[in-house]
C-alpha positions in Angstrom: 5.4 -8.2 -4.0 1.8 -7.2 -3.7 0.7 -5.0 -0.7 -2.5 -7.1 -0.4 -0.4 -10.0 0.7 0.6 -8.1 3.8 -2.9 -6.8 4.6 -4.4 -10.3 4.5 -3.9 -11.7 7.9 -1.7 -8.7 9.0 -2.4 -7.0 12.3 -2.8 -3.3 13.0 -2.7 -2.1 16.6 -4.4 1.1 17.7 -2.5 2.9 20.4 -4.0 3.4 23.9 -2.1 6.7 24.1 -3.3 9.8 22.3 -0.6 11.8 20.6 0.1 15.4 19.6 2.0 16.4 16.5 4.2 19.3 17.6 6.2 21.9 15.6 8.9 22.5 18.2 12.1 24.5 18.8 14.0 21.3 19.4 13.6 17.5 19.7 12.1 15.8 22.7 13.7 12.7 24.2 10.3 11.4 25.2 8.9 11.6 21.7 7.6 8.6 19.8 9.2 10.2 16.7 11.3 13.3 16.0 11.6 14.6 12.4 14.1 17.3 11.6 14.5 18.9 8.2 16.1 22.2 7.0 13.0 24.2 8.0 11.6 22.7 11.2 11.6 20.1 13.9 8.4 18.0 14.4 7.9 15.7 17.4 5.1 13.2 17.9 4.6 12.8 21.6 1.9 11.6 24.0 -0.4 14.6 24.6 0.4 14.8 28.3 4.1 15.0 27.5 4.0 18.1 25.2 6.7 20.5 26.3 4.8 23.8 26.1 8.1 25.7 26.6 9.5 24.5 23.3 6.2 24.0 21.3 5.6 26.4 18.5 2.4 24.8 17.3 0.5 21.8 18.6 -2.0 19.5 16.8 -3.5 17.3 19.5 -5.9 14.3 19.2 -4.1 11.6 17.2 -4.1 7.8 17.6 -1.2 5.7 16.3 -2.0 2.7 14.1 0.9 0.4 13.9 1.2 -2.3 11.2 2.5 -5.2 13.2 4.4 -6.8 10.4 7.9 -6.6 8.8 7.6 -4.7 5.6 10.5 -5.4 3.2 12.2 -2.4 1.6 11.4 -3.9 -1.8 7.6 -3.7 -1.1 6.2 -0.9 -3.3 2.9 0.8 -2.7 2.0 -0.4 0.8 1.7 3.1 2.4 0.1 4.5 -0.7 -2.5 1.8 -0.5 -3.2 2.5 3.2 -3.4 6.3 2.6 -5.6 5.8 -0.5 -8.0 3.5 1.3 -8.3 5.9 4.3 -8.6 8.9 1.9 -11.7 7.2 0.4 -13.3 7.6 3.9 -12.1 11.2 4.1 -9.6 10.3 6.8 -6.4 12.4 7.0 -3.2 10.6 8.0 0.2 11.5 9.4 2.4 8.8 8.2 5.7 7.6 9.7 8.0 4.7 8.7 10.4 2.8 10.9 13.1 0.5 9.6 10.8 -2.5 9.6 7.2 -1.2 9.6 4.9 1.7 9.1 2.7 3.7 11.4 -0.1 6.1 10.6 -1.7 8.6 12.9 -5.4 9.4 12.5 -7.6 11.8 14.4 -9.3 10.2 17.4 -12.7 10.8 15.8 -11.7 8.8 12.8 -10.4 5.7 14.5 -13.6 3.6 14.1 -13.9 4.4 10.4 -10.1 3.7 9.9 -10.5 0.3 11.7 -13.4 -0.7 9.5 -11.5 0.3 6.3 -8.4 -1.5 7.3 -10.4 -4.6 8.1 -12.0 -4.4 4.7 -8.4 -4.7 3.3 -7.9 -7.9 5.3 -6.2 -6.6 8.4 -7.0 -7.7 11.9 -7.3 -4.5 13.9 -6.7 -4.6 17.7 -6.9 -1.9 20.2 -4.0 -1.7 22.6 -4.6 -2.5 26.3 -5.9 0.6 28.0 -7.6 2.0 24.8 -10.5 4.2 25.9 -9.2 4.7 29.4 -8.8 8.4 28.9 -5.2 8.2 27.8 
């Protein structure tokens, strides 16, 4: 399987919400994602929902780009291709994978450049309803 087959005609949605990546004392039930390892707990949560009481460190200002496609487990190199393409534009990513698809978070100021780069790979990029409404 070639990742290019999934880019061509695939859709990427940019979230209306702005997220914070938080190093926290514990998970958050309102989080988009919670990652726990032996050293720390990280939550990705809408900025206005950051729990300051449990936050150790907060990195605000991220938009979520969701690849609206089912990505088979056998697919090799999809996320590497995305990260590499965005790195060519000097765009840092925070990558997350769900069971069926991938998400990357990019800084708010990098959204336009990320959209253009993903479109050059063949993706259709859409902004979620409410994007730019101050969320």
